[in-house]
N, CA, C and O atoms as a MOPAC input file, in Angstrom:
PM7 MOZYME 1SCF
protein

 N      2.77200 1    -2.76800 1    -5.06200 1
 C      3.09700 1    -2.36200 1    -3.70600 1
 C      3.47600 1    -3.57300 1    -2.87000 1
 O      4.34500 1    -3.47000 1    -2.00400 1
 N      2.85100 1    -4.70700 1    -3.10600 1
 C      3.16000 1    -5.88900 1    -2.30200 1
 C      4.61800 1    -6.31800 1    -2.47900 1
 O      5.23600 1    -6.80800 1    -1.53400 1
 N      5.17100 1    -6.13900 1    -3.67700 1
 C      6.57700 1    -6.47800 1    -3.89600 1
 C      7.48100 1    -5.53500 1    -3.10300 1
 O      8.49400 1    -5.96900 1    -2.55400 1
 N      7.13100 1    -4.26500 1    -3.04000 1
 C      7.91800 1    -3.31200 1    -2.25600 1
 C      7.91900 1    -3.70600 1    -0.79100 1
 O      8.96100 1    -3.68400 1    -0.13600 1
 N      6.76200 1    -4.06200 1    -0.28100 1
 C      6.64200 1    -4.47900 1     1.12100 1
 C      7.49200 1    -5.71700 1     1.35900 1
 O      8.20800 1    -5.80300 1     2.35600 1
 N      7.41400 1    -6.66700 1     0.44900 1
 C      8.18300 1    -7.91200 1     0.55900 1
 C      9.68700 1    -7.64100 1     0.56700 1
 O     10.40500 1    -8.14800 1     1.42900 1
 N     10.16000 1    -6.85200 1    -0.37900 1
 C     11.59800 1    -6.57600 1    -0.48600 1
 C     12.12400 1    -5.82100 1     0.72800 1
 O     13.21200 1    -6.12000 1     1.22000 1
 N     11.37400 1    -4.86100 1     1.20600 1
 C     11.79900 1    -4.12300 1     2.39200 1
 C     11.80600 1    -5.05200 1     3.60800 1
 O     12.68300 1    -4.94800 1     4.46600 1
 N     10.84000 1    -5.94600 1     3.67900 1
 C     10.81300 1    -6.94000 1     4.74800 1
 C     12.03000 1    -7.84700 1     4.73800 1
 O     12.45000 1    -8.34200 1     5.78400 1
 N     12.59600 1    -8.06600 1     3.55600 1
 C     13.80400 1    -8.88200 1     3.42300 1
 C     15.07200 1    -8.08800 1     3.70600 1
 O     16.17100 1    -8.64200 1     3.71500 1
 N     14.91400 1    -6.78300 1     3.93900 1
 C     16.06600 1    -5.94800 1     4.24300 1
 C     16.61300 1    -5.15800 1     3.06400 1
 O     17.71000 1    -4.60500 1     3.14800 1
 N     15.86600 1    -5.09700 1     1.96400 1
 C     16.29200 1    -4.33800 1     0.79300 1
 C     16.45600 1    -2.86900 1     1.15100 1
 O     15.60700 1    -2.29900 1     1.83600 1
 N     17.52600 1    -2.26000 1     0.69900 1
 C     17.81300 1    -0.85000 1     0.96300 1
 C     16.93900 1     0.02800 1     0.06600 1
 O     17.03500 1    -0.04700 1    -1.15900 1
 N     16.09000 1     0.85600 1     0.67200 1
 C     15.17900 1     1.69500 1    -0.10800 1
 C     15.91100 1     2.78900 1    -0.89200 1
 O     15.31700 1     3.46000 1    -1.73600 1
 N     17.20800 1     2.96000 1    -0.60400 1
 C     17.99800 1     3.95200 1    -1.32400 1
 C     19.02400 1     3.31900 1    -2.25600 1
 O     19.90700 1     4.00300 1    -2.77200 1
 N     18.90400 1     2.00200 1    -2.46900 1
 C     19.84100 1     1.30800 1    -3.35700 1
 C     19.56200 1     1.70000 1    -4.80200 1
 O     18.40800 1     1.85500 1    -5.20100 1
 N     20.61900 1     1.85700 1    -5.57500 1
 C     20.45700 1     2.19800 1    -6.97900 1
 C     20.38100 1     0.93400 1    -7.82800 1
 O     20.73900 1    -0.15700 1    -7.38400 1
 N     19.92000 1     1.10200 1    -9.02000 1
 C     19.79100 1    -0.01800 1    -9.95400 1
 C     21.02200 1    -0.11400 1   -10.85300 1
 O     20.90500 1    -0.09100 1   -12.07800 1
 N     22.18900 1    -0.22000 1   -10.24800 1
 C     23.45600 1    -0.27800 1   -10.98400 1
 C     23.51400 1    -1.45700 1   -11.95300 1
 O     24.29200 1    -1.43900 1   -12.90700 1
 N     22.70800 1    -2.46400 1   -11.71500 1
 C     22.68600 1    -3.63300 1   -12.58600 1
 C     22.36100 1    -3.23800 1   -14.01900 1
 O     22.80700 1    -3.89000 1   -14.96400 1
 N     21.59500 1    -2.18500 1   -14.18000 1
 C     21.17200 1    -1.75400 1   -15.52100 1
 C     22.23300 1    -0.89600 1   -16.20800 1
 O     21.96500 1    -0.32600 1   -17.26600 1
 N     23.40800 1    -0.79600 1   -15.64100 1
 C     24.54500 1    -0.03400 1   -16.17300 1
 C     24.16500 1     1.39500 1   -16.52700 1
 O     23.53800 1     2.08000 1   -15.71900 1
 N     24.52900 1     1.85400 1   -17.70600 1
 C     24.29700 1     3.25300 1   -18.04500 1
 C     22.82900 1     3.56300 1   -18.35700 1
 O     22.49000 1     4.71500 1   -18.62600 1
 N     21.96300 1     2.56100 1   -18.32400 1
 C     20.53300 1     2.79500 1   -18.51600 1
 C     19.79900 1     2.92100 1   -17.18100 1
 O     18.56900 1     2.95400 1   -17.14400 1
 N     20.55600 1     2.99200 1   -16.09100 1
 C     19.96400 1     3.05600 1   -14.76000 1
 C     19.06200 1     4.28500 1   -14.63000 1
 O     19.35900 1     5.35400 1   -15.16300 1
 N     17.97800 1     4.11000 1   -13.92300 1
 C     17.05700 1     5.20700 1   -13.65000 1
 C     17.34200 1     5.79200 1   -12.27000 1
 O     17.29500 1     7.01000 1   -12.09700 1
 N     17.63000 1     4.95900 1   -11.30600 1
 C     17.92100 1     5.48400 1    -9.97200 1
 C     17.49100 1     4.56500 1    -8.86100 1
 O     17.63200 1     3.34500 1    -8.94200 1
 N     16.96200 1     5.17800 1    -7.81800 1
 C     16.49800 1     4.43800 1    -6.65000 1
 C     15.00300 1     4.13600 1    -6.82900 1
 O     14.38200 1     4.64800 1    -7.76000 1
 N     14.42800 1     3.32300 1    -5.96200 1
 C     13.00100 1     2.99300 1    -6.12600 1
 C     12.07000 1     4.20600 1    -6.23100 1
 O     11.04600 1     4.14000 1    -6.91000 1
 N     12.41800 1     5.31000 1    -5.56600 1
 C     11.56900 1     6.50000 1    -5.69800 1
 C     11.49200 1     6.98800 1    -7.14200 1
 O     10.43400 1     7.43400 1    -7.58600 1
 N     12.58500 1     6.90900 1    -7.86900 1
 C     12.56100 1     7.30100 1    -9.28300 1
 C     11.51900 1     6.46900 1   -10.04600 1
 O     10.73900 1     7.00000 1   -10.83600 1
 N     11.52600 1     5.17500 1    -9.79600 1
 C     10.58400 1     4.28100 1   -10.49300 1
 C      9.14200 1     4.58200 1   -10.09800 1
 O      8.24700 1     4.57800 1   -10.94300 1
 N      8.92200 1     4.84300 1    -8.80900 1
 C      7.56600 1     5.14100 1    -8.34000 1
 C      7.04300 1     6.43700 1    -8.96600 1
 O      5.86600 1     6.53500 1    -9.31400 1
 N      7.92300 1     7.42200 1    -9.10600 1
 C      7.52900 1     8.68500 1    -9.73600 1
 C      7.20800 1     8.44800 1   -11.20700 1
 O      6.19400 1     8.93100 1   -11.71000 1
 N      8.06400 1     7.70900 1   -11.89100 1
 C      7.82700 1     7.43500 1   -13.31700 1
 C      6.54900 1     6.62800 1   -13.52700 1
 O      5.92800 1     6.71000 1   -14.58700 1
 N      6.15600 1     5.84800 1   -12.51700 1
 C      4.92300 1     5.06900 1   -12.59600 1
 C      3.70300 1     5.89100 1   -12.17700 1
 O      2.57900 1     5.39000 1   -12.17200 1
 N      3.93900 1     7.16200 1   -11.82400 1
 C      2.85700 1     8.05900 1   -11.39700 1
 C      2.11000 1     7.49600 1   -10.19300 1
 O      0.88400 1     7.57700 1   -10.12800 1
 N      2.84900 1     6.92400 1    -9.23700 1
 C      2.22500 1     6.30300 1    -8.06900 1
 C      2.55600 1     7.07300 1    -6.78800 1
 O      3.60200 1     6.86700 1    -6.17200 1
 N      1.64300 1     7.95900 1    -6.40600 1
 C      1.82400 1     8.69500 1    -5.15600 1
 C      1.89000 1     7.74800 1    -3.96300 1
 O      2.64600 1     7.98400 1    -3.02100 1
 N      1.10400 1     6.68500 1    -4.00200 1
 C      1.08600 1     5.73600 1    -2.88500 1
 C      2.45000 1     5.07300 1    -2.70000 1
 O      2.91300 1     4.91300 1    -1.57100 1
 N      3.09600 1     4.68800 1    -3.80700 1
 C      4.41200 1     4.05600 1    -3.72200 1
 C      5.47400 1     5.04800 1    -3.28000 1
 O      6.37400 1     4.69900 1    -2.51600 1
 N      5.37600 1     6.27700 1    -3.75500 1
 C      6.32900 1     7.30400 1    -3.32500 1
 C      6.18200 1     7.53800 1    -1.82900 1
 O      7.17700 1     7.57100 1    -1.10400 1
 N      4.96100 1     7.69800 1    -1.36700 1
 C      4.72400 1     7.93400 1     0.06500 1
 C      5.21700 1     6.74800 1     0.89000 1
 O      5.83500 1     6.94200 1     1.93700 1
 N      4.95400 1     5.54000 1     0.44100 1
 C      5.41400 1     4.34100 1     1.14500 1
 C      6.93800 1     4.34800 1     1.24600 1
 O      7.49100 1     4.10600 1     2.31800 1
 N      7.61500 1     4.62400 1     0.13200 1
 C      9.07300 1     4.66600 1     0.14400 1
 C      9.60300 1     5.71700 1     1.09700 1
 O     10.54600 1     5.46200 1     1.84600 1
 N      9.01000 1     6.88500 1     1.07300 1
 C      9.42900 1     7.96100 1     1.97500 1
 C      9.23700 1     7.56600 1     3.43200 1
 O     10.09300 1     7.83600 1     4.27500 1
 N      8.11900 1     6.93300 1     3.72300 1
 C      7.85400 1     6.49100 1     5.09500 1
 C      8.84700 1     5.43000 1     5.55400 1
 O      9.07900 1     5.27000 1     6.75300 1
 N      9.43000 1     4.70800 1     4.60800 1
 C     10.41600 1     3.67100 1     4.93400 1
 C     11.85000 1     4.19900 1     4.89700 1
 O     12.80100 1     3.43300 1     5.05000 1
 N     12.00000 1     5.50500 1     4.69300 1
 C     13.32200 1     6.11100 1     4.76300 1
 C     13.99400 1     6.45100 1     3.44900 1
 O     15.17700 1     6.79100 1     3.44000 1
 N     13.28100 1     6.36900 1     2.34500 1
 C     13.87300 1     6.71800 1     1.05700 1
 C     14.25400 1     8.20200 1     1.05100 1
 O     13.53700 1     9.03900 1     1.60200 1
 N     15.38100 1     8.51400 1     0.42600 1
 C     15.90400 1     9.87900 1     0.38100 1
 C     15.48300 1    10.55800 1    -0.92500 1
 O     15.98200 1    10.20400 1    -1.99300 1
 N     14.57000 1    11.53100 1    -0.84600 1
 C     14.10300 1    12.18600 1    -2.06500 1
 C     15.13900 1    13.10600 1    -2.70300 1
 O     14.93000 1    13.61500 1    -3.80400 1
 N     16.25500 1    13.31700 1    -2.00900 1
 C     17.27500 1    14.23300 1    -2.51200 1
 C     18.57200 1    13.52200 1    -2.88700 1
 O     19.59300 1    14.16900 1    -3.12000 1
 N     18.53300 1    12.18300 1    -2.94600 1
 C     19.72900 1    11.42800 1    -3.31700 1
 C     19.95500 1    11.54300 1    -4.82400 1
 O     19.14200 1    11.05600 1    -5.61000 1
 N     21.06300 1    12.19100 1    -5.23500 1
 C     21.32500 1    12.31200 1    -6.67900 1
 C     21.81900 1    10.99700 1    -7.26400 1
 O     22.69200 1    10.33900 1    -6.69800 1
 N     21.25200 1    10.62600 1    -8.39600 1
 C     21.64400 1     9.38600 1    -9.05900 1
 C     21.76300 1     9.63600 1   -10.55700 1
 O     20.79400 1    10.03700 1   -11.20100 1
 N     22.92400 1     9.40500 1   -11.10000 1
 C     23.14000 1     9.47900 1   -12.54400 1
 C     22.55400 1    10.70300 1   -13.21600 1
 O     22.54000 1    11.79300 1   -12.64300 1
 N     22.07500 1    10.51800 1   -14.42100 1
 C     21.54100 1    11.62200 1   -15.21200 1
 C     20.18600 1    12.11400 1   -14.72400 1
 O     19.79600 1    13.24700 1   -15.00700 1
 N     19.47400 1    11.27600 1   -13.99700 1
 C     18.14900 1    11.67100 1   -13.50800 1
 C     18.23400 1    12.67400 1   -12.36900 1
 O     17.28000 1    13.41000 1   -12.11600 1
 N     19.36100 1    12.70900 1   -11.68500 1
 C     19.46100 1    13.54900 1   -10.49900 1
 C     18.64900 1    12.93300 1    -9.37300 1
 O     18.39400 1    11.72900 1    -9.37400 1
 N     18.25000 1    13.73700 1    -8.43400 1
 C     17.46900 1    13.22500 1    -7.30400 1
 C     16.01500 1    13.00200 1    -7.72800 1
 O     15.56000 1    13.57800 1    -8.71600 1
 N     15.29100 1    12.16800 1    -6.98400 1
 C     13.86400 1    11.99700 1    -7.28300 1
 C     13.11500 1    13.33900 1    -7.23700 1
 O     12.22600 1    13.59200 1    -8.05000 1
 N     13.49000 1    14.19100 1    -6.27800 1
 C     12.84500 1    15.50300 1    -6.17800 1
 C     13.07500 1    16.31800 1    -7.44800 1
 O     12.13200 1    16.86700 1    -8.01700 1
 N     14.32500 1    16.39600 1    -7.88800 1
 C     14.64700 1    17.17400 1    -9.09100 1
 C     13.97600 1    16.59300 1   -10.32800 1
 O     13.53900 1    17.33600 1   -11.20700 1
 N     13.89300 1    15.26300 1   -10.39900 1
 C     13.24800 1    14.62800 1   -11.53800 1
 C     11.76100 1    15.00000 1   -11.59100 1
 O     11.24400 1    15.36300 1   -12.64700 1
 N     11.08300 1    14.90600 1   -10.44500 1
 C      9.65800 1    15.24700 1   -10.39200 1
 C      9.45000 1    16.72000 1   -10.73600 1
 O      8.50400 1    17.08000 1   -11.43600 1
 N     10.34100 1    17.55500 1   -10.23700 1
 C     10.26400 1    18.98600 1   -10.51500 1
 C     10.44900 1    19.25700 1   -12.01400 1
 O      9.69000 1    20.01700 1   -12.61600 1
 N     11.45200 1    18.63500 1   -12.59400 1
 C     11.75400 1    18.80800 1   -14.02200 1
 C     10.59600 1    18.34200 1   -14.91100 1
 O     10.33100 1    18.93200 1   -15.95800 1
 N      9.90800 1    17.27200 1   -14.47700 1
 C      8.80000 1    16.71500 1   -15.24900 1
 C      7.47500 1    17.43000 1   -14.98200 1
 O      6.45200 1    17.08300 1   -15.57200 1
 N      7.49400 1    18.42500 1   -14.09700 1
 C      6.27700 1    19.17900 1   -13.79100 1
 C      5.24000 1    18.38200 1   -13.02900 1
 O      4.04100 1    18.62600 1   -13.16000 1
 N      5.69900 1    17.42700 1   -12.23200 1
 C      4.79100 1    16.56200 1   -11.46400 1
 C      4.57100 1    17.18900 1   -10.08500 1
 O      5.14800 1    16.75600 1    -9.08800 1
 N      3.72900 1    18.20900 1   -10.05700 1
 C      3.56600 1    19.03700 1    -8.86800 1
 C      3.07700 1    18.28900 1    -7.63400 1
 O      3.50300 1    18.60000 1    -6.52200 1
 N      2.19500 1    17.31100 1    -7.80500 1
 C      1.73000 1    16.53800 1    -6.65000 1
 C      2.89400 1    15.79700 1    -5.99900 1
 O      2.97700 1    15.70900 1    -4.77400 1
 N      3.78400 1    15.27000 1    -6.82300 1
 C      4.94300 1    14.55400 1    -6.31100 1
 C      5.93000 1    15.51200 1    -5.66100 1
 O      6.49400 1    15.20900 1    -4.60900 1
 N      6.13700 1    16.66300 1    -6.28100 1
 C      7.03100 1    17.67700 1    -5.71000 1
 C      6.52900 1    18.08200 1    -4.33300 1
 O      7.31300 1    18.15700 1    -3.38700 1
 N      5.23200 1    18.34400 1    -4.21000 1
 C      4.64800 1    18.73300 1    -2.92600 1
 C      4.84800 1    17.65300 1    -1.87500 1
 O      5.17200 1    17.95700 1    -0.72700 1
 N      4.65700 1    16.39900 1    -2.25400 1
 C      4.85500 1    15.28600 1    -1.32500 1
 C      6.31900 1    15.16600 1    -0.93100 1
 O      6.62800 1    15.01000 1     0.25000 1
 N      7.21200 1    15.23600 1    -1.88800 1
 C      8.64500 1    15.10100 1    -1.61400 1
 C      9.16800 1    16.24400 1    -0.75000 1
 O     10.10600 1    16.05200 1     0.02500 1
 N      8.58500 1    17.41100 1    -0.87100 1
 C      8.99600 1    18.56600 1    -0.04400 1
 C      8.75800 1    18.30900 1     1.44400 1
 O      9.39800 1    18.92400 1     2.29700 1
 N      7.84900 1    17.41400 1     1.74100 1
 C      7.53800 1    17.12400 1     3.14300 1
 C      8.60500 1    16.26600 1     3.82000 1
 O      8.56000 1    16.04300 1     5.03000 1
 N      9.56100 1    15.78700 1     3.02800 1
 C     10.62800 1    14.90900 1     3.53000 1
 C     11.98800 1    15.51200 1     3.17200 1
 O     12.62200 1    15.08400 1     2.20700 1
 N     12.43800 1    16.51200 1     3.95000 1
 C     13.69600 1    17.19800 1     3.62600 1
 C     14.94000 1    16.34200 1     3.80400 1
 O     16.05200 1    16.81100 1     3.56300 1

């Protein structure tokens, strides 16, 4: 979490994609937080303006990814940020 705080403090875009990883890209930071099973990181990202409905590559949006993976706690949290 401290790295997220640091990067956002430097002006990092919370909705930036990981295009550097080319076709292996996962998505925006919310995708990574969901895959890490970290509700705290997801909530932090959302509070900083992350878009839970931004579609990225094959993963789709963070909301759709959490829904597809059956991660109900994450789906419920993401629903609070339309």
